[in-house]
N, C-alpha and C positions, 0 to 999 in steps of 0.2 A: 890515206885519208888524213887531212891536216887537222890541226888542233881546233881551228874555228869550226870546222864541220863536225868534229866530235862533240864540241860544246853544244852546237845546235841540236844534234841528235839527242844528247842527254837532256837538254832543256825541253825538247818536244816530248820525250818519253815521260818526263816528270809531269808535264801538263796533262798527258793522256791518262796516266795513273791517277792523278788527282781528279780528273773528270769522271773516270770510271768509278772511283770510290764514292765521290759525292753524288754522282748520278744514281748509283745503286742505292745509296742511303735514302735520297729523296724520292726515288722512283718506287722503292719497295716499302717505304715507311713514311710516306708523305703525310699521313694522317696522325702521326705520333712523333714525339720528340724523345721517345724512350731510348736511352743510350744502349740498353741491352739488345734491342733489335738492330741498332746500327752496328754494334759489336759483332752480331751474327753475320751481317753482310761482310764485314772486314774479315772475319774468320773463314767465311766461304771463299773469298778471293784468295786468301793465303793457301787454303787447301787446294784450290784449282791450280795455283802456281806450282805448288809442290808436286801435284799429281800429273799435270799436263805440260809444264814448261819443257822446252826442247832439251834441256839438260838439268841435272840435279842442282837446284839452287842452294845458295848459302842462306838459310832461313834467318839466321841472326842478322846478316847484312840486309836482307829484304825487310825485316821488321824495323831495323834502324832507319833505313831509307824511308819507310812509310811514316814513321814518327816524325822525322825531320821534314818530309814533304808536307805532312799535315800541318805542322807548326808554321812552315814558311807560307803556306797557302793563306793563312789568316793573319800572320804577323811576321814580317821580315826581320824583326829584332828579337824574336823568341829563340830559346835554346833548350835542348834536352841534353843533360849531362849524366853519363852513367856514374855509378858510385865512386869509381876511382877518379874520374874527371872532376866530380863535384868536390871531393876531398882536396884535390889540388887547387881547385878554384877558391875554396875557403881559405887555404893557407896562403895563397899568393896575391889575392885581390887586395887592393889598397895598401900595398907594401911600398909604394913609391919607387919602384924599380925604373931603370931607364927604358925607353920605348922608341919606336920609330915614328910615331905620330900619325897613324892611320885611324880614321873613323870608318867602321865597317857595318854592312848589313848583308842579309842573305838575298841572293838573286839567282833564280834557276838552279838552286841547289849548291851554288858556289858562293864565295865571298866577293862582295862588290864594294868598291871604295866609295864611301859617302863624301869624304874629303881627306886631303893631306894637310895637316895643320901647318899654317904658314910658318916658315922658318925651321920646320922639323926636318930630320934626316929624310923622311919619305918625300917631303915637298922638294927638297934639294935633289932627290933622285928622279924627279919628274913625274911622280904619281899624281893623278888627278881624278876628279869625280867621273864615275863610269868605268874605270879600269876594273877588270875582273881578275881576282887572284885564283889561278888554277891550282897552285900549290904553295905551301909554306915549308921551307927546308925539305923539299922533295916529297912532302906528304900531301896527297890530294886534299883539297878543301871540300870535295864532294861529300855531302852529308856530315861535314865537320860542324860541331856546335859553334854558334857565333861566340858565345862566352869563352869557349876554349881557344878559338882562334885569337881572340883578344889577349888571352894569357900568353900565347906563343910569341906575340909581338914584344913582350916584356923580357928583360934580362939585365945582365950587368952592362954598365956603360963600356963601350969599346968593343963589345962582341957583335958579330955580324949575323944577319939572317937573310936567307935567299928566297926570292919569290919567283914563281912562274906567272907571268902577267899576260893576259889576253887583252889586246887593244884593237880597235876598229880598223886601224890602218896596217895591221900586221897579220899575216896568214898563220903564223906560228907563235906559240907562247914565247915571250922574251924572258930571259933569265936576268934578274936584277938583284944585286946584293946591296944591302943597306946596313950601316953600322948604327947600333943603338946609342942613344945619348939621352941625358936628362932633358926633359921637355921644358922649355921656357917660353911662355906666351908673350908675344910683343905687347907693350903697354897700350892703353888707350891713347890715341893721338888726336890733336886738334890743330887746325890751320885755317887760314882765311884765303879765299879765292873768290873774286868777283863779288865782294861784300857778303859772301856766304861763309858761315862757319861750318867746316867739314870735320866731322867726328868719325873716327874709324876704330872698331874693335873686332878682333878675330876670335874672341871667346866671350861667353857670358858666365865665366867662373864666378863663384861667390864674391860679392863686393864690386863687380864691374859696373853695375848700375850706379852705384855711388860715385865711381870714378867718372862716368859719363856726366853725371850731374855737375861735378867739379869743372869739367871741360866746358859745359854749357855756360856756367857762370863766368868763366874766364873769357870766353868768346863774346858774351854779351857785354862785358866791360870794355871790350875792344871795339864795340859799335857795329857788330854784324846785324844785318837786317833779316836774315833767314838762316835756316840750319839744314844741313845734309847729314843724315845718319847712315854711314856705310856699314852694312852688315854682311858683306860678301865674305865667304869662307868662314862664317861664324857658325860653327856646328857643334860646339861643346858648351857645357854649363848646365846647372840645374834649371828645371822649367820655371821655378818661382822667380828666378832672376830675370826671365823674359817678362813676367808680370810686372816686376819692379821697374824694368826699363820702360815699358809702355806707360806706366803711371807717372813717369817724369814729364810726359807731354800731355796726359789726359787728366782733367780735373773732375770728370764725372763719366758715368757710363760703364757698361760691361766690357771688361778686358778679355776674359775667356771663361770657360767653365769646363769641369771634368765630369765624366759620367761613365759608368760601366754596367755590365749585366747585374752585378751585385754591389755596385758602388753608387750610392745616391749622388745626385747632381750637386756639385758645389760651385757656386758662382764666385768669381773674382772681380769685384767692382773697383773702379778707380777711386782713390781717396784724394779729395781736393788738397789737403795739406801736403801731399807728397809730390804734387805737380810743381815744376820749377820754371817753366817757360811757356809762353804763348806765341812765340815766333813761328812763322810759316815753316813747315817741315816737309822734306823729301827723304824717303828711305830707299836705299839701294840694296837689292838682293840679287843673288845668282843661284845657280843650280846646286851650289854647295852650302847654301844657307839652310840650317836645319835646327830642329829642337826649339830651345828657348827663344832664339832669335825669330823663328817663324811665329811664335805666339805673339811677340811684340809687333812684328810687321802686320800680321792679320788684324790685330786689335786697332792699330793706328790707321790702317786702310779702311776697315769696316766702319769705324767711328767718324770717318771723314776728317780725321785730325791731320792726316798726312797723305801725300801722293807717293805710291810705291812704284819704283822704276826698276826694271831689270828682267831677269829670267825667272821662269817657274821654279819654285824652291823644291828641295828634296822630299820633304814629308816625313817628319819624325817628332811626335810630341805625345807621350803617353806615360802613365803611371805603371811601372813594372814591379812585379812581385816574384820572389823565389819560392817555389812550392816543393817541399821535399816529399819523396815517395817512399813507400814501405821498404824497398830494397836498397835505400841509401842514395838513389839517384835523385835528380831534381829537374824541374821544369821552370824556366824563367820566361814569363810572358806578360803581356799588357793586360791589366785588370781594369783600366779606365783610360779613356782618351781625352786629350784636350781638344776643345772645339772653339772655332772662331765665333764671334758674336752672331754671325748669320746662320749658325747651326751646322756648319760643315766641319767634319773631322779633319784636323790638320795632318794627322798621320796618313790618312787615306787620300787627301786631296792636295796637300802642300798649299802654297800661296801663289796665286796667279796675280802678278802686278797689274795695277791699273794702267800703267804705261809699259808695254812689253818692249824690251830692247835687248838684243843679244850682245854678249861681251865681245865677240869677234865676228867679222864678216864671213858668213857661211860660204859664199862663193870663193872668197880668197882662200879659205881653209881647204876647199876641195881641189884647188889647183896645186896643192903641195903634194909631193910624193913622200914615200916612207922615209927616205934618207934625209929629207929636209926637216923632219921633225926633231926637235932637241930631245935627247935622252935624259937630260938633267938640267936643272936651273939653279943658279947660285943662291937664290932666295925668292920669296914670293913677291911677284909684281902682278897687278891686275892685267889680264889680257888686253892688248891694245892693237889697233891697226895703225901702222905708220907712226907709232909712238903716241897715239892718242887714246886716252881712256874713254871709250865710247859711252859707258854707263854714266860716268861722272859728268861728261859733257852734256848728256841728255838731262841729268838732274839739275844742272846749272842753267838750263835754258830759261830766260826771263819769263816766257809765256807759260811755263809749266805751272799748273794750278797748285796751290798750297793752302791749307786751312790754318787759321790762327787760333780758333777756339773749338772745343768740343761742342757739337750741336746739342741743343736742348732736346 
């Protein structure tokens, strides 16, 4: 039985368990939200597993799997850390250690790659959105907490870490070794093509919106008649930086809002004094666009301030909180989500461009066999067909609609 089949079986089993648990909960206590009655259902399922399963189960592993499955079913960015893991997490987070540059989320119980940061060791090793990490240093990522996996990626510069990677075109997991290095984000860039000012940023780290504003001013002085904001592979940075980026182009209107079960709605309105341009705007996104950049893209599209071109984005924009438990363990989960002006949760829906365009020709990709795919790339370059950047070409089309002002 090959690795892909094993992965499919595990994924299917996880879905079945989740359906059984939630079906039991809603079927037997549909008239109440009492957590104690739901706990009774869970306890009964555990008892049946212990009594009737084909062999003696490891109840600690069963419970851990249930906790992780429950969290993943509602939030792919949630984590449960046992007491020892949480202590390590507190000691090592924000230490500035070297990294490989992977942005991760949970999918089917395993770690899935949201993006490999452009220019990072992971990007140079060929990682891309959709890759599944079956193992990290020969430890299965099945039921591994997301926050703990992110800690494993960090270490001293020059040290190596080995991944078992599942990809669509390979029947078995590939072993890939990556050397950690200090992560350096490429700077915001600006250039002119066909009288359009093209601005690219692959992160929205603090201060990036201000850098983008500087590029806008520089390009306007050179006489550009329109702007293209390239947010491909932009998957990191605080959410508020996405709000600031959108405000550079919007002089009024709702940018986004947050809301949660116990978190009151908070609106983020555009401030006229923070807007710096009224030039027509096109925004480029791809499947690796996530988080703060999705907030900006959704706001600019929904306000009719910009035309958004590219692929459906990943979906990740939420306020997360670490909640400590009595035994010293902790749960990290979303307590509020960011919503587009139309009321759709960005984390649940991502952003669907107004003009959908794939980065590479699907038919051409299907004609390649396993051996023709590169295992590594020297640095980040946008996918292209015959050397042509398809998304940028679409964004530069003269007939592509663009708005100049925020509608009243």
